[in-house]
C-alpha positions in Angstrom: 16.7 36.9 -7.7 14.5 39.3 -9.7 13.2 37.8 -12.9 14.6 39.0 -16.2 12.0 40.6 -18.5 14.0 41.4 -21.6 16.3 38.4 -21.8 14.9 34.9 -22.3 16.7 31.6 -22.1 18.6 32.5 -25.3 18.9 36.3 -25.3 16.5 38.9 -26.7 14.5 38.0 -29.7 11.7 39.3 -31.9 10.7 40.9 -35.2 13.4 43.3 -36.3 12.6 47.0 -36.0 9.8 46.2 -33.5 10.4 46.6 -29.8 12.6 45.2 -28.3 14.6 44.6 -31.5 14.9 48.3 -32.5 18.0 50.3 -33.1 17.1 52.7 -30.3 17.1 49.9 -27.7 20.1 48.3 -29.3 22.1 51.5 -28.9 21.1 51.7 -25.2 21.9 48.0 -24.9 25.4 48.6 -26.3 25.9 51.3 -23.6 24.8 48.9 -20.9 27.0 46.0 -22.2 30.0 48.3 -22.2 29.3 49.6 -18.7 29.0 46.0 -17.3 31.9 44.6 -19.3 34.2 47.5 -18.3 33.6 47.5 -14.5 36.8 47.1 -12.5 39.1 47.5 -15.5 41.8 50.1 -16.0 41.3 50.1 -19.8 38.3 50.4 -22.1 36.3 47.2 -22.5 36.9 45.2 -25.6 33.7 43.6 -27.1 33.4 41.3 -30.1 30.2 41.6 -32.2 29.3 38.9 -34.7 26.1 38.2 -36.6 24.3 35.9 -39.0 23.2 36.9 -42.6 19.9 38.6 -41.9 19.3 41.9 -43.6 18.4 43.6 -40.2 21.9 42.6 -38.9 23.4 45.8 -40.4 20.9 48.0 -38.5 21.4 46.3 -35.1 25.2 45.9 -35.5 25.6 49.7 -36.2 23.4 50.6 -33.2 25.1 48.3 -30.8 28.6 49.4 -31.9 27.6 53.0 -31.5 26.3 52.4 -27.9 29.5 50.6 -27.0 31.7 53.4 -28.5 29.6 56.0 -26.7 30.7 54.5 -23.4 34.4 54.4 -24.4 34.4 50.7 -25.5 36.4 49.2 -28.2 34.4 47.2 -30.7 35.7 44.3 -32.8 33.3 43.5 -35.7 33.6 39.9 -37.2 30.8 40.1 -39.8 28.7 36.9 -40.4 30.2 34.0 -38.5 28.6 31.1 -36.5 27.4 31.8 -32.9 30.1 29.4 -31.5 32.7 31.3 -33.5 31.9 34.5 -31.6 32.2 32.6 -28.3 35.5 31.2 -29.4 36.8 34.6 -30.6 35.7 36.3 -27.4 37.7 33.9 -25.3 40.8 33.6 -27.6 41.1 37.4 -28.1 40.8 38.0 -24.4 37.8 40.3 -25.0 35.5 41.3 -22.1 32.3 40.3 -23.8 30.9 38.8 -27.0 27.6 39.8 -28.7 25.8 37.7 -31.4 23.1 39.3 -33.5 21.0 36.3 -34.6 17.6 34.8 -34.3 19.0 31.3 -34.9 16.3 29.2 -36.6 13.6 31.9 -36.8 12.4 33.4 -40.1 14.6 36.2 -41.6 12.2 39.0 -40.4 13.2 38.2 -36.8 16.4 39.0 -35.1 18.0 38.6 -31.7 20.9 39.5 -29.5 22.7 37.1 -27.2 25.7 37.7 -25.0 28.8 35.8 -24.0 31.2 36.5 -21.1 35.0 36.7 -21.4 35.2 32.9 -20.8 33.1 32.2 -24.0 30.1 31.0 -22.0 26.7 32.6 -22.2 26.4 35.6 -19.8 25.1 34.6 -16.4 21.5 35.5 -15.4 22.8 38.0 -12.8 24.8 40.0 -15.4 21.9 40.0 -17.9 19.7 41.3 -15.0 22.2 44.0 -14.3 22.1 45.0 -18.0 18.3 45.2 -17.9 18.4 47.4 -14.8 20.9 49.8 -16.5 18.7 50.3 -19.5 16.3 52.4 -17.5 19.0 54.1 -15.4 20.6 57.5 -15.7 24.0 55.8 -15.4 24.0 55.4 -19.1 23.4 59.0 -19.9 26.4 61.0 -21.2 29.7 59.4 -21.7 33.4 60.1 -22.4 34.5 62.8 -24.8 37.5 63.6 -26.9 40.1 60.9 -27.2 38.2 58.7 -24.7 35.3 58.0 -27.1 35.5 54.4 -28.2 36.6 52.9 -31.5 35.5 50.1 -33.9 37.5 47.9 -36.1 37.0 44.9 -38.4 38.4 41.4 -37.6 39.4 40.7 -41.2 40.3 37.0 -40.6 37.4 36.0 -38.3 36.1 33.2 -40.6 39.7 31.9 -41.1 40.3 31.9 -37.4 37.2 29.8 -36.8 38.1 27.4 -39.6 41.5 26.8 -38.0 39.9 26.2 -34.6 37.1 23.9 -35.9 39.7 21.7 -37.8 41.8 21.5 -34.6 38.9 19.5 -33.0 39.2 16.7 -35.6 41.8 14.0 -34.7 45.1 14.9 -36.3 45.8 11.4 -37.5 42.6 11.3 -39.6 41.4 12.8 -42.8 38.1 13.0 -44.7 39.7 11.7 -47.9 37.3 9.7 -50.1 34.2 10.9 -48.3 31.3 12.7 -50.1 29.5 15.1 -47.8 26.5 17.3 -48.4 26.5 20.5 -46.4 23.4 22.7 -46.0 24.3 26.0 -44.2 20.7 27.4 -44.3 22.0 30.5 -46.1 23.2 31.4 -42.6 26.2 32.2 -40.6 28.3 29.2 -41.6 27.8 29.6 -45.4 31.6 30.1 -45.9 33.1 28.2 -42.9 31.3 24.9 -43.0 32.1 23.8 -46.6 35.7 25.0 -46.2 36.3 23.1 -42.9 35.2 19.8 -44.5 36.9 20.3 -47.9 40.2 21.4 -46.2 40.1 18.1 -44.3 39.9 16.2 -47.6 36.1 15.6 -48.2 34.4 16.2 -51.5 31.8 18.7 -50.5 28.4 19.5 -52.1 27.1 22.8 -50.8 23.5 23.9 -50.3 22.2 27.0 -48.6 25.5 28.8 -49.1 24.2 31.8 -51.1 22.7 34.2 -48.5 20.9 37.3 -49.8 19.8 38.7 -46.4 16.2 37.3 -46.7 16.6 33.6 -47.4 18.1 32.4 -44.1 16.4 29.2 -43.0 14.0 29.4 -45.9 13.1 25.8 -47.0 16.6 24.7 -46.1 19.0 23.9 -43.3 18.2 22.1 -40.0 14.6 23.1 -40.2 14.1 21.5 -43.6 16.6 18.6 -43.7 14.6 17.0 -46.6 16.6 19.3 -49.0 20.0 17.8 -47.8 18.4 14.3 -47.8 17.5 14.6 -51.4 21.0 15.8 -52.3 22.6 13.0 -50.3 20.7 10.4 -52.4 21.3 12.2 -55.6 25.1 12.5 -55.0 25.4 9.1 -53.4 27.0 10.9 -50.5 28.3 9.2 -47.3 26.7 11.9 -45.0 24.6 15.0 -45.0 25.1 17.9 -42.6 22.3 20.4 -42.1 22.8 23.5 -39.9 20.5 26.2 -38.7 20.9 30.0 -39.2 23.6 30.6 -36.6 25.2 27.1 -37.0 24.9 26.1 -33.3 22.7 23.2 -34.2 23.3 20.1 -36.3 21.0 17.6 -38.1 22.7 14.5 -39.5 21.5 12.7 -42.7 22.7 9.1 -43.3 23.7 7.7 -46.7 20.2 6.5 -47.4 18.8 10.1 -47.0 17.3 9.3 -43.6 17.5 11.9 -40.7 19.5 10.5 -37.7 17.7 11.4 -34.5 19.6 13.9 -32.3 19.4 11.4 -29.4 21.1 8.8 -31.6 23.9 11.2 -32.4 24.4 11.8 -28.7 24.3 8.1 -28.0 26.9 7.4 -30.7 29.3 10.1 -29.5 28.8 9.3 -25.8 29.3 5.5 -26.1 32.5 6.0 -28.1 33.8 8.5 -25.6 33.1 6.0 -22.8 35.1 3.3 -24.7 38.0 5.8 -25.1 37.7 6.9 -21.5 37.1 10.5 -22.6 33.5 10.9 -21.2 34.0 12.6 -17.9 32.2 10.7 -15.1 30.8 8.5 -17.8 27.8 10.9 -17.8 25.9 12.4 -20.7 23.8 15.5 -20.0 20.5 15.9 -22.0 17.1 17.3 -21.4 13.9 15.8 -20.1 12.7 15.5 -23.7 15.4 13.0 -24.7 14.1 9.5 -25.5 14.3 6.7 -23.0 16.2 4.7 -25.6 19.1 7.1 -25.0 19.1 6.3 -21.3 19.1 2.5 -22.1 22.0 2.9 -24.6 24.0 4.8 -22.0 23.3 2.1 -19.4 24.4 -0.7 -21.8 27.7 1.1 -22.3 28.3 1.5 -18.6 27.3 5.2 -18.5 24.4 7.2 -17.2 22.2 10.1 -18.4 21.6 13.3 -16.4 18.5 15.2 -17.4 17.9 18.9 -17.3 15.1 21.4 -18.1 14.5 22.0 -21.8 17.1 24.5 -23.3 20.7 24.3 -24.2 21.5 26.9 -21.6 20.4 24.5 -18.8 22.4 21.7 -20.3 25.6 23.8 -20.3 24.9 25.0 -16.7 24.6 21.4 -15.5 27.7 20.4 -17.4 29.7 23.2 -15.8 28.4 22.4 -12.3 29.2 18.7 -12.6 32.3 18.8 -14.7 30.9 16.8 -17.6 32.2 16.8 -21.1 29.3 16.0 -23.4 25.7 17.3 -23.4 23.0 18.3 -25.8 19.4 18.3 -27.0 17.3 16.1 -29.1 16.9 19.0 -31.5 20.6 18.9 -32.5 22.3 21.3 -30.0 25.5 19.4 -29.1 28.1 20.7 -26.6 31.5 19.0 -26.6 33.0 20.8 -23.6 36.5 19.6 -24.3 36.3 21.8 -27.5 33.6 24.4 -27.1 31.6 26.4 -24.6 28.3 26.3 -26.5 26.6 24.3 -29.1 28.6 24.1 -32.4 27.1 22.3 -35.4 30.4 22.2 -37.4 32.4 20.8 -34.5 29.7 18.3 -33.7 29.7 17.1 -37.3 33.5 16.6 -37.2 33.1 14.4 -34.0 30.6 12.2 -35.8 32.8 12.0 -38.9 35.8 11.0 -36.8 33.8 8.0 -35.6 32.6 7.2 -39.1 36.2 7.3 -40.5 37.7 5.3 -37.6 35.2 2.5 -37.7 34.7 2.4 -41.5 31.0 1.9 -41.1 28.0 3.7 -42.7 26.1 6.3 -40.7 22.9 4.1 -40.8 24.8 1.3 -39.1 26.3 3.6 -36.5 22.9 5.1 -35.7 21.7 1.6 -34.5 23.6 2.4 -31.3 20.2 3.2 -29.7 16.7 1.9 -30.3 14.2 4.8 -30.1 11.1 3.9 -28.0 7.7 5.3 -29.1 7.3 8.8 -27.7 3.9 10.6 -28.0 3.4 14.3 -27.3 0.2 16.2 -26.7 -0.5 19.9 -26.0 -3.7 20.6 -24.1 -5.1 24.2 -24.0 -6.7 24.8 -20.6 -8.8 27.7 -19.3 -6.3 28.6 -16.5 -2.8 27.9 -15.5 -2.4 26.2 -12.0 0.8 25.1 -10.3 1.3 21.4 -11.1 1.5 20.6 -7.4 -2.1 21.9 -6.9 -3.6 19.7 -9.7 -4.6 16.8 -7.6 -6.4 14.8 -10.3 -3.4 15.2 -12.6 -1.0 14.0 -9.9 -3.2 10.9 -9.3 -3.2 10.2 -13.0 0.6 10.5 -13.2 0.9 8.0 -10.3 -1.5 5.6 -12.1 0.5 6.0 -15.4 3.7 5.1 -13.6 2.1 1.9 -12.3 0.7 1.1 -15.8 4.1 1.5 -17.5 5.7 -0.7 -14.9 9.1 0.9 -15.1 9.4 0.4 -18.8 8.3 3.9 -19.8 7.8 7.4 -18.4 5.6 10.4 -18.5 6.5 14.1 -18.5 4.1 16.9 -17.6 5.1 20.6 -18.0 3.5 23.9 -18.8 4.4 25.8 -22.0 6.7 28.7 -21.3 4.4 31.2 -23.0 0.8 29.8 -23.3 -1.8 28.2 -21.1 -1.0 24.9 -22.7 0.0 21.8 -20.8 2.6 19.7 -22.5 2.2 16.0 -22.0 4.7 13.4 -23.1 4.6 9.6 -22.7 7.1 7.0 -23.9 7.5 3.3 -23.6 7.4 0.1 -25.7 3.6 -0.1 -26.2 2.2 2.8 -28.2 -1.4 1.8 -27.5 -0.7 2.0 -23.8 0.9 5.4 -24.2 -2.3 6.7 -26.0 -4.4 5.5 -23.1 -2.0 7.2 -20.6 -2.2 10.5 -22.4 -6.0 10.4 -22.6 -6.2 9.8 -18.9 -3.7 12.7 -18.1 -5.7 15.0 -20.4 -9.0 14.3 -18.7 -7.4 14.7 -15.3 -5.9 18.1 -16.2 -9.3 19.2 -17.6 -11.0 18.3 -14.4 -8.5 20.2 -12.3 -9.0 23.4 -14.4 -12.7 23.2 -15.0 -12.4 22.7 -18.7 
């Protein structure tokens, strides 16, 4: 298959009003989305557009909607709502596509566009490739006239719909009565929904990052800066802190002591409880190659197993769909509960953790002991050239020697950066001094291979 040039692993992204995030390209992109979404249908395509709270969202939303209308499409504008809410709306409203205008955890000056299919899953590579092809094609020139020109309307209750959906994922026999919860929405897409979901389930909620002004999204708050929520948890003597990123598809959990709970520990907690309840399909958790070996050990102790994928929540979801698995995620806080959602959802993930906390009547710090994190060291090595790993003979020999040295109690991971001539080296195991020696040996071998 031809490689995509515009779309990355999570849509198109970059500084707003600079190519490719310009209104001119967005209008053309709207035309292409409408053309692909409308193929084979006897009616105009229906497309949901949602966004986060960035100032540039107005510019891009208007351009996308214009392009869709120019091709006869029907636009449904939700306003600022979480990325997973757009996925959910697209599926529940039987729309033909969903568009999210967001740069997730990036600074406010950036923006992005990601696409969902009618099933609520991210658009397949083949359809993104087709959209890219159409952008330079005469097929998008012209369009319907008169009464066949498209229309746009607001979904007035988009946030309310998402709140109802999110609450439906929390066990009906439980409440959050008596719990104090700090919520930091990063001045982003969940600034209204996240506090309401938790308070409507009975919690006493202390809100942070819920006053967006178009320019403060992710600024010294949210999942990128969980220390803000951590301080508030200690100040309020709260039971839990929940920190989201700008589009609320990612969750960072803070325990009652103000300590961040590692994303792998959150996955271990949820997966082991799902195994005990016979709700984890095939007793398998899907995570990336970056997840700690301690997560693998925790799964084995619970009678389950860990399936690893390449880095990126897109690859986690693809593996889950192929294998029919029900839980997957990333160390960074993207958690996908496939029984409830088609993509990472920070609010839904928080509710699953809270359900365990309520059921077991234990503190978050106690629950987090479900896994013991092994030391994990990371190094990035800038090299003069980028060679296929299979051709780096010294590096291959060093990897084999590292495996013997770690004696099955640790592992190494070697991969190239996606954008730079940097080699990413990771080593983990019980002995940190041994890991440092391994990384030194791998670095020297890579430098020999590339003439550094």
